[in-house]
N, C-alpha and C positions, 0 to 999 in steps of 0.2 A: 743522523739523517741530514741531508743537504737540500737546499731549495730545488724543487722540481722544475721542469720546463713549463709546466702548467702554472705554477706559482709565478714564475718570471713573466709569463704572458699576462697574468692578472695584474702584476705590478705595473707593467708597461701600459696596460689599458687604463689604469687609474691615473697614471702620469699624464697620458694624452687627453683624457676626458675631463680630469679634474674633479670627478665625482664617482663614488662607489656604485651608485645605482646605474649610471650611464655605462660604467665599465662592465658591470654585471650583464647589462643588456647586450653590450657588444660581444661578450664572451659566451652569451647564451646560458648563463647560470643564475642561480638566485643570489641576491645581494648578501644574505647571511653566509652563504657558502664561500663567496669570494672574500668577504671580510675575514672569515675564519682562516682561510688559506694564507692571506697576507699576514695576519697576526701570528700564525705558526712560523712563517718565514722570519718575522722579526724576532721571535723567541730563539729560533735556530741561529740567527746571525748575531744575536745579543745587542741589537740596536733598533731604535725607532726609525722606520723608513718613511712613514706618512704622517703628516700633521693633520689631524682630523678636527673639523670645526663646522659651524653652521654655514660657512661660506664655501664649503667644499673640502677637497683633499689636496694638500700641498706637499710636495716632496721635501723632506729634510735634506741637508747636505749629504748625509749618508745615503739617503734614498736616491738622490740624483746620481751618485756614483754607481749604485747598484743598477739603476735604470740604464745607464750608458753601457755597462757591461752586459746587461740582460739583452739589449738590442743586438749587440755583437754576437752573443751566443745564439739567439733565436734565428738571426739571419744566416749564421754559419750552418745551423741545422737545416734551414730551408734550402741553402745551397747544396748541401749533401743529398737531400731528398731529390732536388731537381737534377742533380748530376746522375742519379741512378734511375730516374723515372722512365726514361726512354732508352736506356743504355748509356754506357760511360762516355760516348762521344756525341750524344744527341742533345740539342738544345730543347728544353721543355721546362714546364713549371712557370713560376712567376718571377720575373726579373724587373727590378726597379732601376730605371735609367735616369740619371741627372744630366741635363744639357745646359750649356750657356746659350742665352737668347739670340746670339748672332749666328748660331748654327742650327739649332733644333727645328724651327719652323720651315727651313728651306731644304734640309737634308732628309729629315725623317719621313715625310709622307711617302716618297718613293721607296725608301729603304724598308719601312715597315710592311709595305705590300709584298716585297720580296721575301722578307722574313716569315710572314704568315704563310706564304706558299711553300717555303722550304721546311718550316718547322711549325706545323699546325698545332702542336701541343704547347707552344710557347705563348705565355701571356706577358706582354711588355707594357709596363706603365711608365709614363714619361713625366718628369718633374723639371720644369725650367727654373733657373735661378742664377744669381750672381756667382761668380767663381768662388768667392769666400764662403758662400752659403752651401753650395753643393759639395765643397771640400769637407766641410764639417759634417754634413749628412752622410758622406761616404765613410768617414772615420767612425761615426757613432752607430753605423749599421742601418740607418734609415734608407740608404741607397746602396745598390750593389755595383753599379757601373757609372762612369761619367764619360761624356764626350766633351773634352776640354783640351787645354794645353798642358802637356806633361810636366813642364817645369814649375807649374803652379800647384802641383800635388806631389811633393817630395815623398820618398819612401813608399811609393806605390808602383805597381807593375803597370805596363801599358803596351799597346800595339799601335804604331803610327797608322793614321788613316789617309791624310793628304796634307800637302803644303798649301797654306792659304796666303794670298797676297792682299795687301791693303790698297784701296783705290780712293781717289778723291771724287767728290760729287759736287758740281757747281752749276749754276744756271747758265744758259747759252750766252748771255751778255757779259759774263765774268772774264777777266783777262786770261785765266787758265783754261778757258773753253776754246781758245783759238786753234788748238791742236788736239789730235786724238792719240798722239804718240805718248809713251810712258813719261810721267813727270819725274824730273830729277829732284833730288832732295833740296838743292839750293833754290829751286823754283818756288818753294814754299816759304822762303824767308819773308818775314814781316806780315804774313797772313794769319788770320784767326782760324783755329781749328776747332770744330765742334766734337764733343766727346760724350760717351755714355757716363752716367754718374759713377761715383767712387764705388769700388768693390768689384767692378768688371775688369777683366783682363784688358779689354780694349782701352780703358781709361789709362792704364799704365803705358800701353804701347803708344798711344797718341801723345802722351806727355814726353815720352822718350823721343819720338819723332820731332816734336817741337824743339827740344833741346838740341838735337843734332842739326836741325835745319835753320834755326834762327826764327822759326815761327813761334806763336804763342797759343795756348789753349784758352778758349773763351771762358771767362769767369761769370759771364752774364747768363749762360744757359748750359745746363747739363741734361742730356736727354735720358729718358727712362726706356726708350726703345730706338731701334734703328730707323723706323718709320718717322719718328719725331725729329730725329737729326736730319733726315733727308728733307723733310718739310721745311725745317728752319733754313737749310741751305738754299732751297728754292726761293725763300723770301729774302735772301741776301744777308742772312745773319752770320755767315762764315762758311768755311769749307768743311763739308762733311767727309770724314774719313771712314770708309766702309770696308768690311771684309768681303772676300771674293764671292761667296755664295749669294750674299745679299746684293752686292753690287751688280753681279751678272744676271741673277735670276729675277730681281725686283727692280732695282734702280735703273738698269739699262733699258727697261721697257718704257720709262717715263720720258716722253719727248721733250718735256720742259727742263730736262737736266742732261748734263754731259758727264760721263764717267771716264776717268783715266787712271791707269795703274801707276803706282809709285814704284820707281825703279831703284830700289835700294834694299840691302839685306835687312835693315831695321824694319822694313815694311813687309816682312814675312813672318809667319808663325806656323809651327807644326801642330796639327790637330790630331789627337789620339783618343783611343778608347782606353779607359783607365779603371783599374780595380785594386782592391786591397791586396797586399803581398800575401796575406794569410789565406786568401780564397783558394779552395780546392778545384775551382772550375776554369782554370787557365785554358785548357783545350777547347772547352765550349765557348769561352769568350773570344778566343781567336777565330772561331767560326763566325761569330757575330761580327767581328771586326772585318772579316773578308767581305761580307755583304755590305757593310757600311762603306768600305773602301771603294768597292765597285760602283755603288750608287753615287758617291761623291765625285769620282772621276768621270762618270757618265754625265752628270749634271754640269760639271765645269767644262767639259769638252763641247757639249752641245751649246752652252751659252757663249763660249768663245767663238764658235763657228757662225753664230748668228750675225 
């Protein structure tokens, strides 16, 4: 006898709640039944998976390994169910989407409306996070898809969505506000650039821009959000470097700021929809990518025309 899917679900629930009673409540079973099932699984595998104590349930090193594999197995089963719920080429079921914060809030509102109209049986839950965090959650099975930069997620499959440019954002009295034409890289020399905190792809991109241009990245302030960076730029703390969707959809509306596109290949990045190579839902994910691609291009073209 090998561990059943139900036993794997129980173990994941204990790992996530830290207590047998909370896990049993989540799984809608009695605590003795859940405990017995996990004990049976430990006997079958020949190792202790959970350290039990007055302070709760803690996964042993072996338990952590099994939980990682269990999440992958359970999500693969969920993908298989979703793939056939409405036919082999229909998007349905529950899909967990991870997004980087420079993209999600500006792309997804319009895109999700279109998705719900086209695929009424689809349930999409969105989880925003740093690049390094959502990458880990894709690999351990907590997420099914990502909207991010493909080069930051090696060994994954992806479908390109749109090319994003980087823009500077400065107050009207700043020297770089004198023109609305694209900024040349050499124009940034000697200036202080504001960046998101470590772990975001934008942080690496801005450090690279600084090296190429002779600018420097501010060590006094690292933003936790694009709004925070924009506000610091408005106060004269440095030059905010912002991605297209945010620069055109949000920052451009602010009359107290001037935005200019950086004219250089280092100020570009390709945004993609990304999934595990092992996923059986490539065709369905390509459908989702089509909707996201159309929404992004529509937003960018409308904002550019304004």
